[in-house]
N, CA, C, O and the ligand as a Tripos MOL2 file, in Angstrom:
@<TRIPOS>MOLECULE
protein
  237   235    60     0     0
PROTEIN
NO_CHARGES

@<TRIPOS>ATOM
      1 N           0.8450   -1.2010    0.0000 N.3       1 MET1
      2 CA          0.0000    0.0000    0.0000 C.3       1 MET1
      3 C           0.8760    1.2450    0.0000 C.2       1 MET1
      4 O           1.7970    1.3750    0.8060 O.2       1 MET1
      5 N           0.5780    2.1390   -0.9010 N.am      2 ALA2
      6 CA          1.3590    3.3660   -0.9810 C.3       2 ALA2
      7 C           0.9650    4.3190    0.1490 C.2       2 ALA2
      8 O          -0.1590    4.2740    0.6500 O.2       2 ALA2
      9 N           1.8750    5.1530    0.5290 N.am      3 LYS3
     10 CA          1.5440    6.2010    1.4920 C.3       3 LYS3
     11 C           1.8190    7.5460    0.8480 C.2       3 LYS3
     12 O           2.2400    7.6120   -0.3070 O.2       3 LYS3
     13 N           1.5840    8.6140    1.5890 N.am      4 LYS4
     14 CA          1.6970    9.9340    0.9810 C.3       4 LYS4
     15 C           2.6940   10.8180    1.7060 C.2       4 LYS4
     16 O           2.8570   10.7550    2.9240 O.2       4 LYS4
     17 N           3.3500   11.6390    0.9140 N.am      5 CYS5
     18 CA          4.2680   12.6340    1.4630 C.3       5 CYS5
     19 C           3.5030   13.5630    2.4060 C.2       5 CYS5
     20 O           2.4230   14.0470    2.0660 O.2       5 CYS5
     21 N           4.0620   13.8080    3.5820 N.am      6 ILE6
     22 CA          3.3660   14.6600    4.5480 C.3       6 ILE6
     23 C           3.3700   16.1220    4.1170 C.2       6 ILE6
     24 O           2.6080   16.9260    4.6530 O.2       6 ILE6
     25 N           4.2130   16.4730    3.1600 N.am      7 TYR7
     26 CA          4.2810   17.8730    2.7190 C.3       7 TYR7
     27 C           3.4360   18.1430    1.4880 C.2       7 TYR7
     28 O           2.6060   19.0520    1.4860 O.2       7 TYR7
     29 N           3.6450   17.3520    0.4330 N.am      8 CYS8
     30 CA          2.9650   17.6640   -0.8240 C.3       8 CYS8
     31 C           1.8950   16.6380   -1.1860 C.2       8 CYS8
     32 O           1.2280   16.7790   -2.2110 O.2       8 CYS8
     33 N           1.7220   15.6030   -0.3540 N.am      9 LYS9
     34 CA          0.6960   14.5740   -0.5640 C.3       9 LYS9
     35 C           0.9340   13.7170   -1.8080 C.2       9 LYS9
     36 O           0.0390   13.0030   -2.2600 O.2       9 LYS9
     37 N           2.1210   13.7950   -2.3420 N.am     10 THR10
     38 CA          2.4740   12.9140   -3.4410 C.3      10 THR10
     39 C           2.5500   11.4850   -2.9250 C.2      10 THR10
     40 O           3.0040   11.2490   -1.8050 O.2      10 THR10
     41 N           2.1090   10.5420   -3.7300 N.am     11 GLU11
     42 CA          2.2190    9.1490   -3.3020 C.3      11 GLU11
     43 C           3.6690    8.6950   -3.3310 C.2      11 GLU11
     44 O           4.4010    8.9660   -4.2830 O.2      11 GLU11
     45 N           4.0680    8.0100   -2.2840 N.am     12 ILE12
     46 CA          5.4180    7.4610   -2.2070 C.3      12 ILE12
     47 C           5.3090    5.9720   -1.9080 C.2      12 ILE12
     48 O           4.3120    5.5300   -1.3380 O.2      12 ILE12
     49 N           6.3090    5.2010   -2.2780 N.am     13 PRO13
     50 CA          6.2410    3.7500   -2.0560 C.3      13 PRO13
     51 C           6.1050    3.4270   -0.5720 C.2      13 PRO13
     52 O           6.6560    4.1230    0.2810 O.2      13 PRO13
     53 N           5.3650    2.3660   -0.2800 N.am     14 ALA14
     54 CA          5.1270    1.9860    1.1120 C.3      14 ALA14
     55 C           6.4250    1.5990    1.8160 C.2      14 ALA14
     56 O           6.5360    1.7020    3.0370 O.2      14 ALA14
     57 N           7.3980    1.1540    1.0330 N.am     15 ASP15
     58 CA          8.6490    0.7410    1.6660 C.3      15 ASP15
     59 C           9.6170    1.9110    1.8550 C.2      15 ASP15
     60 O          10.7340    1.7320    2.3390 O.2      15 ASP15
     61 N           9.1790    3.0960    1.4710 N.am     16 GLU16
     62 CA          9.9890    4.3000    1.7200 C.3      16 GLU16
     63 C          10.0800    4.5030    3.2290 C.2      16 GLU16
     64 O           9.0610    4.4630    3.9200 O.2      16 GLU16
     65 N          11.2930    4.7200    3.7500 N.am     17 VAL17
     66 CA         11.4410    4.7850    5.2050 C.3      17 VAL17
     67 C          10.9170    6.0900    5.7960 C.2      17 VAL17
     68 O          10.4960    6.1270    6.9530 O.2      17 VAL17
     69 N          10.9410    7.1490    5.0100 N.am     18 LEU18
     70 CA         10.4360    8.4400    5.4890 C.3      18 LEU18
     71 C           9.0700    8.7240    4.8880 C.2      18 LEU18
     72 O           8.7350    8.2170    3.8180 O.2      18 LEU18
     73 N           8.2900    9.5300    5.5760 N.am     19 ASP19
     74 CA          6.9670    9.8760    5.0620 C.3      19 ASP19
     75 C           7.0120   11.1610    4.2420 C.2      19 ASP19
     76 O           6.0480   11.9250    4.2100 O.2      19 ASP19
     77 N           8.1080   11.3810    3.6010 N.am     20 VAL20
     78 CA          8.2220   12.5140    2.6870 C.3      20 VAL20
     79 C           8.7850   12.0130    1.3640 C.2      20 VAL20
     80 O           9.5430   11.0440    1.3360 O.2      20 VAL20
     81 N           8.4200   12.6660    0.2810 N.am     21 CYS21
     82 CA          8.9660   12.2820   -1.0080 C.3      21 CYS21
     83 C          10.3930   12.8300   -1.1210 C.2      21 CYS21
     84 O          10.8320   13.6530   -0.3180 O.2      21 CYS21
     85 N          11.0840   12.3500   -2.1300 N.am     22 GLU22
     86 CA         12.4780   12.7500   -2.2870 C.3      22 GLU22
     87 C          12.6090   14.2560   -2.4980 C.2      22 GLU22
     88 O          13.5080   14.9010   -1.9590 O.2      22 GLU22
     89 N          11.7000   14.7910   -3.2870 N.am     23 ARG23
     90 CA         11.7620   16.2120   -3.6120 C.3      23 ARG23
     91 C          11.6240   17.0710   -2.3600 C.2      23 ARG23
     92 O          12.4060   17.9970   -2.1460 O.2      23 ARG23
     93 N          10.6240   16.7600   -1.5320 N.am     24 CYS24
     94 CA         10.4270   17.5180   -0.3000 C.3      24 CYS24
     95 C          11.5600   17.2680    0.6860 C.2      24 CYS24
     96 O          12.0100   18.1780    1.3830 O.2      24 CYS24
     97 N          12.0170   16.0080    0.7330 N.am     25 GLY25
     98 CA         13.1270   15.6810    1.6220 C.3      25 GLY25
     99 C          14.3490   16.5300    1.3180 C.2      25 GLY25
    100 O          15.0210   17.0320    2.2190 O.2      25 GLY25
    101 N          14.6190   16.6790    0.0400 N.am     26 HIS26
    102 CA         15.7500   17.5060   -0.3730 C.3      26 HIS26
    103 C          15.5050   18.9540    0.0050 C.2      26 HIS26
    104 O          16.4210   19.6620    0.4240 O.2      26 HIS26
    105 N          14.2420   19.3960   -0.1460 N.am     27 GLY27
    106 CA         13.9090   20.7830    0.1740 C.3      27 GLY27
    107 C          14.0310   21.0640    1.6620 C.2      27 GLY27
    108 O          14.4590   22.1440    2.0690 O.2      27 GLY27
    109 N          13.6470   20.0730    2.4770 N.am     28 VAL28
    110 CA         13.6200   20.2770    3.9200 C.3      28 VAL28
    111 C          15.0110   20.1050    4.5310 C.2      28 VAL28
    112 O          15.4670   20.9510    5.3020 O.2      28 VAL28
    113 N          15.6750   19.0140    4.1850 N.am     29 TRP29
    114 CA         16.9540   18.6950    4.8140 C.3      29 TRP29
    115 C          18.1710   18.9470    3.9330 C.2      29 TRP29
    116 O          19.2970   19.0120    4.4250 O.2      29 TRP29
    117 N          17.9420   19.0890    2.6230 N.am     30 GLY30
    118 CA         19.0740   19.0940    1.7040 C.3      30 GLY30
    119 C          19.3710   17.6620    1.3080 C.2      30 GLY30
    120 O          19.0870   16.7300    2.0600 O.2      30 GLY30
    121 N          19.9430   17.4860    0.1270 N.am     31 GLN31
    122 CA         20.1150   16.1420   -0.4100 C.3      31 GLN31
    123 C          20.9750   15.2570    0.4840 C.2      31 GLN31
    124 O          20.6280   14.1030    0.7330 O.2      31 GLN31
    125 N          22.0820   15.7840    0.9620 N.am     32 LYS32
    126 CA         23.0090   14.9750    1.7580 C.3      32 LYS32
    127 C          22.3780   14.5020    3.0530 C.2      32 LYS32
    128 O          22.4840   13.3330    3.4240 O.2      32 LYS32
    129 N          21.7060   15.4500    3.7500 N.am     33 MET33
    130 CA         21.0680   15.1410    5.0230 C.3      33 MET33
    131 C          19.9380   14.1510    4.8200 C.2      33 MET33
    132 O          19.7610   13.2260    5.6120 O.2      33 MET33
    133 N          19.1830   14.3480    3.7650 N.am     34 TYR34
    134 CA         18.0720   13.4470    3.4520 C.3      34 TYR34
    135 C          18.5660   12.0220    3.2640 C.2      34 TYR34
    136 O          17.9900   11.0800    3.8090 O.2      34 TYR34
    137 N          19.6300   11.8690    2.4940 N.am     35 GLU35
    138 CA         20.1830   10.5330    2.2700 C.3      35 GLU35
    139 C          20.7030    9.9380    3.5770 C.2      35 GLU35
    140 O          20.5640    8.7390    3.8190 O.2      35 GLU35
    141 N          21.2980   10.7780    4.4110 N.am     36 ALA36
    142 CA         21.8300   10.3010    5.6930 C.3      36 ALA36
    143 C          20.7070    9.8400    6.6120 C.2      36 ALA36
    144 O          20.8070    8.7930    7.2510 O.2      36 ALA36
    145 N          19.6440   10.6230    6.6750 N.am     37 ILE37
    146 CA         18.4960   10.2580    7.5010 C.3      37 ILE37
    147 C          17.8980    8.9470    7.0170 C.2      37 ILE37
    148 O          17.5710    8.0620    7.8070 O.2      37 ILE37
    149 N          17.7620    8.8440    5.7030 N.am     38 LYS38
    150 CA         17.1870    7.6390    5.1440 C.3      38 LYS38
    151 C          18.0090    6.4020    5.4770 C.2      38 LYS38
    152 O          17.4600    5.3670    5.8540 O.2      38 LYS38
    153 N          19.3160    6.5120    5.3380 N.am     39 SER39
    154 CA         20.1310    5.3260    5.6100 C.3      39 SER39
    155 C          20.1350    5.0020    7.1050 C.2      39 SER39
    156 O          20.2280    3.8360    7.4870 O.2      39 SER39
    157 N          20.0330    6.0300    7.9490 N.am     40 ASN40
    158 CA         19.9190    5.7770    9.3840 C.3      40 ASN40
    159 C          18.6330    5.0390    9.7140 C.2      40 ASN40
    160 O          18.6330    4.0670   10.4690 O.2      40 ASN40
    161 N          17.5380    5.5150    9.1390 N.am     41 MET41
    162 CA         16.2440    4.8910    9.3840 C.3      41 MET41
    163 C          16.2330    3.4610    8.8740 C.2      41 MET41
    164 O          15.6690    2.5690    9.5080 O.2      41 MET41
    165 N          16.8550    3.2510    7.7330 N.am     42 LYS42
    166 CA         16.8780    1.9210    7.1310 C.3      42 LYS42
    167 C          17.6420    0.9480    8.0020 C.2      42 LYS42
    168 O          17.1830   -0.1690    8.2450 O.2      42 LYS42
    169 N          18.7990    1.3630    8.4710 N.am     43 SER43
    170 CA         19.5800    0.4290    9.2800 C.3      43 SER43
    171 C          18.8880    0.1910   10.6160 C.2      43 SER43
    172 O          18.9970   -0.8940   11.1870 O.2      43 SER43
    173 N          18.1810    1.1940   11.1180 N.am     44 ALA44
    174 CA         17.4330    1.0040   12.3660 C.3      44 ALA44
    175 C          16.3220   -0.0150   12.1700 C.2      44 ALA44
    176 O          16.1190   -0.8890   13.0120 O.2      44 ALA44
    177 N          15.5980    0.0980   11.0530 N.am     45 SER45
    178 CA         14.5000   -0.8410   10.8420 C.3      45 SER45
    179 C          15.0230   -2.2180   10.4720 C.2      45 SER45
    180 O          14.4010   -3.2290   10.7990 O.2      45 SER45
    181 N          16.1580   -2.2640    9.7950 N.am     46 ASP46
    182 CA         16.7470   -3.5540    9.4550 C.3      46 ASP46
    183 C          17.1490   -4.3160   10.7070 C.2      46 ASP46
    184 O          17.0520   -5.5430   10.7510 O.2      46 ASP46
    185 N          17.5980   -3.5920   11.7220 N.am     47 SER47
    186 CA         18.0370   -4.2680   12.9340 C.3      47 SER47
    187 C          16.8820   -4.4900   13.9100 C.2      47 SER47
    188 O          17.0870   -5.0000   15.0120 O.2      47 SER47
    189 N          15.6780   -4.1110   13.5080 N.am     48 GLY48
    190 CA         14.5180   -4.4150   14.3190 C.3      48 GLY48
    191 C          14.1930   -3.3780   15.3800 C.2      48 GLY48
    192 O          13.3460   -3.6220   16.2390 O.2      48 GLY48
    193 N          14.8540   -2.2200   15.3370 N.am     49 ASN49
    194 CA         14.5660   -1.1900   16.3260 C.3      49 ASN49
    195 C          13.2550   -0.4610   16.0430 C.2      49 ASN49
    196 O          12.6500    0.1280   16.9390 O.2      49 ASN49
    197 N          12.8350   -0.5130   14.8000 N.am     50 LEU50
    198 CA         11.5950    0.1550   14.4210 C.3      50 LEU50
    199 C          10.6050   -0.8750   13.9130 C.2      50 LEU50
    200 O          10.9370   -1.6880   13.0500 O.2      50 LEU50
    201 N           9.4200   -0.8470   14.4310 N.am     51 MET51
    202 CA          8.3720   -1.6870   13.8870 C.3      51 MET51
    203 C           7.8570   -1.0370   12.6170 C.2      51 MET51
    204 O           7.7420    0.1860   12.5310 O.2      51 MET51
    205 N           7.5470   -1.8710   11.6300 N.am     52 GLN52
    206 CA          7.0370   -1.2930   10.3950 C.3      52 GLN52
    207 C           5.7150   -0.5930   10.6700 C.2      52 GLN52
    208 O           4.8280   -1.1570   11.3100 O.2      52 GLN52
    209 N           5.5880    0.6310   10.1890 N.am     53 GLY53
    210 CA          4.3620    1.3880   10.3990 C.3      53 GLY53
    211 C           4.4770    2.3890   11.5370 C.2      53 GLY53
    212 O           3.6780    3.3210   11.6190 O.2      53 GLY53
    213 N           5.4540    2.2140   12.4120 N.am     54 SER54
    214 CA          5.5630    3.1200   13.5520 C.3      54 SER54
    215 C           6.0540    4.4990   13.1320 C.2      54 SER54
    216 O           5.8080    5.4910   13.8180 O.2      54 SER54
    217 N           6.7440    4.5530   12.0060 N.am     55 ILE55
    218 CA          7.2630    5.8320   11.5160 C.3      55 ILE55
    219 C           6.1010    6.7710   11.1980 C.2      55 ILE55
    220 O           6.1340    7.9580   11.5210 O.2      55 ILE55
    221 N           5.0940    6.2200   10.5700 N.am     56 THR56
    222 CA          3.9330    7.0140   10.1910 C.3      56 THR56
    223 C           3.2870    7.6410   11.4170 C.2      56 THR56
    224 O           2.8800    8.8020   11.3950 O.2      56 THR56
    225 N           3.1990    6.8650   12.4760 N.am     57 GLN57
    226 CA          2.5080    7.3690   13.6660 C.3      57 GLN57
    227 C           3.3240    8.4120   14.4150 C.2      57 GLN57
    228 O           2.7650    9.2790   15.0860 O.2      57 GLN57
    229 N           4.6360    8.3300   14.3010 N.am     58 LYS58
    230 CA          5.4680    9.2960   15.0160 C.3      58 LYS58
    231 C           5.3920   10.6850   14.4140 C.2      58 LYS58
    232 O           5.5310   11.6810   15.1250 O.2      58 LYS58
    233 N           5.1730   10.7620   13.1090 N.am     59 PHE59
    234 CA          5.1700   12.0750   12.4610 C.3      59 PHE59
    235 C           3.9270   12.8810   12.8160 C.2      59 PHE59
    236 O           3.7700   14.0100   12.3510 O.2      59 PHE59
    237 ZN          6.5760   15.7770   -1.1150 Zn       60 ZN60
@<TRIPOS>BOND
     1     1     2 1
     2     2     3 1
     3     3     4 2
     4     3     5 am
     5     5     6 1
     6     6     7 1
     7     7     8 2
     8     7     9 am
     9     9    10 1
    10    10    11 1
    11    11    12 2
    12    11    13 am
    13    13    14 1
    14    14    15 1
    15    15    16 2
    16    15    17 am
    17    17    18 1
    18    18    19 1
    19    19    20 2
    20    19    21 am
    21    21    22 1
    22    22    23 1
    23    23    24 2
    24    23    25 am
    25    25    26 1
    26    26    27 1
    27    27    28 2
    28    27    29 am
    29    29    30 1
    30    30    31 1
    31    31    32 2
    32    31    33 am
    33    33    34 1
    34    34    35 1
    35    35    36 2
    36    35    37 am
    37    37    38 1
    38    38    39 1
    39    39    40 2
    40    39    41 am
    41    41    42 1
    42    42    43 1
    43    43    44 2
    44    43    45 am
    45    45    46 1
    46    46    47 1
    47    47    48 2
    48    47    49 am
    49    49    50 1
    50    50    51 1
    51    51    52 2
    52    51    53 am
    53    53    54 1
    54    54    55 1
    55    55    56 2
    56    55    57 am
    57    57    58 1
    58    58    59 1
    59    59    60 2
    60    59    61 am
    61    61    62 1
    62    62    63 1
    63    63    64 2
    64    63    65 am
    65    65    66 1
    66    66    67 1
    67    67    68 2
    68    67    69 am
    69    69    70 1
    70    70    71 1
    71    71    72 2
    72    71    73 am
    73    73    74 1
    74    74    75 1
    75    75    76 2
    76    75    77 am
    77    77    78 1
    78    78    79 1
    79    79    80 2
    80    79    81 am
    81    81    82 1
    82    82    83 1
    83    83    84 2
    84    83    85 am
    85    85    86 1
    86    86    87 1
    87    87    88 2
    88    87    89 am
    89    89    90 1
    90    90    91 1
    91    91    92 2
    92    91    93 am
    93    93    94 1
    94    94    95 1
    95    95    96 2
    96    95    97 am
    97    97    98 1
    98    98    99 1
    99    99   100 2
   100    99   101 am
   101   101   102 1
   102   102   103 1
   103   103   104 2
   104   103   105 am
   105   105   106 1
   106   106   107 1
   107   107   108 2
   108   107   109 am
   109   109   110 1
   110   110   111 1
   111   111   112 2
   112   111   113 am
   113   113   114 1
   114   114   115 1
   115   115   116 2
   116   115   117 am
   117   117   118 1
   118   118   119 1
   119   119   120 2
   120   119   121 am
   121   121   122 1
   122   122   123 1
   123   123   124 2
   124   123   125 am
   125   125   126 1
   126   126   127 1
   127   127   128 2
   128   127   129 am
   129   129   130 1
   130   130   131 1
   131   131   132 2
   132   131   133 am
   133   133   134 1
   134   134   135 1
   135   135   136 2
   136   135   137 am
   137   137   138 1
   138   138   139 1
   139   139   140 2
   140   139   141 am
   141   141   142 1
   142   142   143 1
   143   143   144 2
   144   143   145 am
   145   145   146 1
   146   146   147 1
   147   147   148 2
   148   147   149 am
   149   149   150 1
   150   150   151 1
   151   151   152 2
   152   151   153 am
   153   153   154 1
   154   154   155 1
   155   155   156 2
   156   155   157 am
   157   157   158 1
   158   158   159 1
   159   159   160 2
   160   159   161 am
   161   161   162 1
   162   162   163 1
   163   163   164 2
   164   163   165 am
   165   165   166 1
   166   166   167 1
   167   167   168 2
   168   167   169 am
   169   169   170 1
   170   170   171 1
   171   171   172 2
   172   171   173 am
   173   173   174 1
   174   174   175 1
   175   175   176 2
   176   175   177 am
   177   177   178 1
   178   178   179 1
   179   179   180 2
   180   179   181 am
   181   181   182 1
   182   182   183 1
   183   183   184 2
   184   183   185 am
   185   185   186 1
   186   186   187 1
   187   187   188 2
   188   187   189 am
   189   189   190 1
   190   190   191 1
   191   191   192 2
   192   191   193 am
   193   193   194 1
   194   194   195 1
   195   195   196 2
   196   195   197 am
   197   197   198 1
   198   198   199 1
   199   199   200 2
   200   199   201 am
   201   201   202 1
   202   202   203 1
   203   203   204 2
   204   203   205 am
   205   205   206 1
   206   206   207 1
   207   207   208 2
   208   207   209 am
   209   209   210 1
   210   210   211 1
   211   211   212 2
   212   211   213 am
   213   213   214 1
   214   214   215 1
   215   215   216 2
   216   215   217 am
   217   217   218 1
   218   218   219 1
   219   219   220 2
   220   219   221 am
   221   221   222 1
   222   222   223 1
   223   223   224 2
   224   223   225 am
   225   225   226 1
   226   226   227 1
   227   227   228 2
   228   227   229 am
   229   229   230 1
   230   230   231 1
   231   231   232 2
   232   231   233 am
   233   233   234 1
   234   234   235 1
   235   235   236 2
@<TRIPOS>SUBSTRUCTURE
     1 MET1         2 RESIDUE 1 A MET
     2 ALA2         6 RESIDUE 1 A ALA
     3 LYS3        10 RESIDUE 1 A LYS
     4 LYS4        14 RESIDUE 1 A LYS
     5 CYS5        18 RESIDUE 1 A CYS
     6 ILE6        22 RESIDUE 1 A ILE
     7 TYR7        26 RESIDUE 1 A TYR
     8 CYS8        30 RESIDUE 1 A CYS
     9 LYS9        34 RESIDUE 1 A LYS
    10 THR10       38 RESIDUE 1 A THR
    11 GLU11       42 RESIDUE 1 A GLU
    12 ILE12       46 RESIDUE 1 A ILE
    13 PRO13       50 RESIDUE 1 A PRO
    14 ALA14       54 RESIDUE 1 A ALA
    15 ASP15       58 RESIDUE 1 A ASP
    16 GLU16       62 RESIDUE 1 A GLU
    17 VAL17       66 RESIDUE 1 A VAL
    18 LEU18       70 RESIDUE 1 A LEU
    19 ASP19       74 RESIDUE 1 A ASP
    20 VAL20       78 RESIDUE 1 A VAL
    21 CYS21       82 RESIDUE 1 A CYS
    22 GLU22       86 RESIDUE 1 A GLU
    23 ARG23       90 RESIDUE 1 A ARG
    24 CYS24       94 RESIDUE 1 A CYS
    25 GLY25       98 RESIDUE 1 A GLY
    26 HIS26      102 RESIDUE 1 A HIS
    27 GLY27      106 RESIDUE 1 A GLY
    28 VAL28      110 RESIDUE 1 A VAL
    29 TRP29      114 RESIDUE 1 A TRP
    30 GLY30      118 RESIDUE 1 A GLY
    31 GLN31      122 RESIDUE 1 A GLN
    32 LYS32      126 RESIDUE 1 A LYS
    33 MET33      130 RESIDUE 1 A MET
    34 TYR34      134 RESIDUE 1 A TYR
    35 GLU35      138 RESIDUE 1 A GLU
    36 ALA36      142 RESIDUE 1 A ALA
    37 ILE37      146 RESIDUE 1 A ILE
    38 LYS38      150 RESIDUE 1 A LYS
    39 SER39      154 RESIDUE 1 A SER
    40 ASN40      158 RESIDUE 1 A ASN
    41 MET41      162 RESIDUE 1 A MET
    42 LYS42      166 RESIDUE 1 A LYS
    43 SER43      170 RESIDUE 1 A SER
    44 ALA44      174 RESIDUE 1 A ALA
    45 SER45      178 RESIDUE 1 A SER
    46 ASP46      182 RESIDUE 1 A ASP
    47 SER47      186 RESIDUE 1 A SER
    48 GLY48      190 RESIDUE 1 A GLY
    49 ASN49      194 RESIDUE 1 A ASN
    50 LEU50      198 RESIDUE 1 A LEU
    51 MET51      202 RESIDUE 1 A MET
    52 GLN52      206 RESIDUE 1 A GLN
    53 GLY53      210 RESIDUE 1 A GLY
    54 SER54      214 RESIDUE 1 A SER
    55 ILE55      218 RESIDUE 1 A ILE
    56 THR56      222 RESIDUE 1 A THR
    57 GLN57      226 RESIDUE 1 A GLN
    58 LYS58      230 RESIDUE 1 A LYS
    59 PHE59      234 RESIDUE 1 A PHE
    60 ZN60       237 GROUP 0 **** ****
């Protein structure tokens, strides 16, 4: 199931770790920071620290 960017409501893939699209992510954090946040979130969820779906509720 796709989810939506919290900023522009664009649909993003359900497996996207952040609830923002790439374009908004770059606008908000800058490209480098966005990529860093994403890889941090990914490794956190890969190691089981984040339950799938909990990211949506935190925002
Ligand atoms: Zn967006």
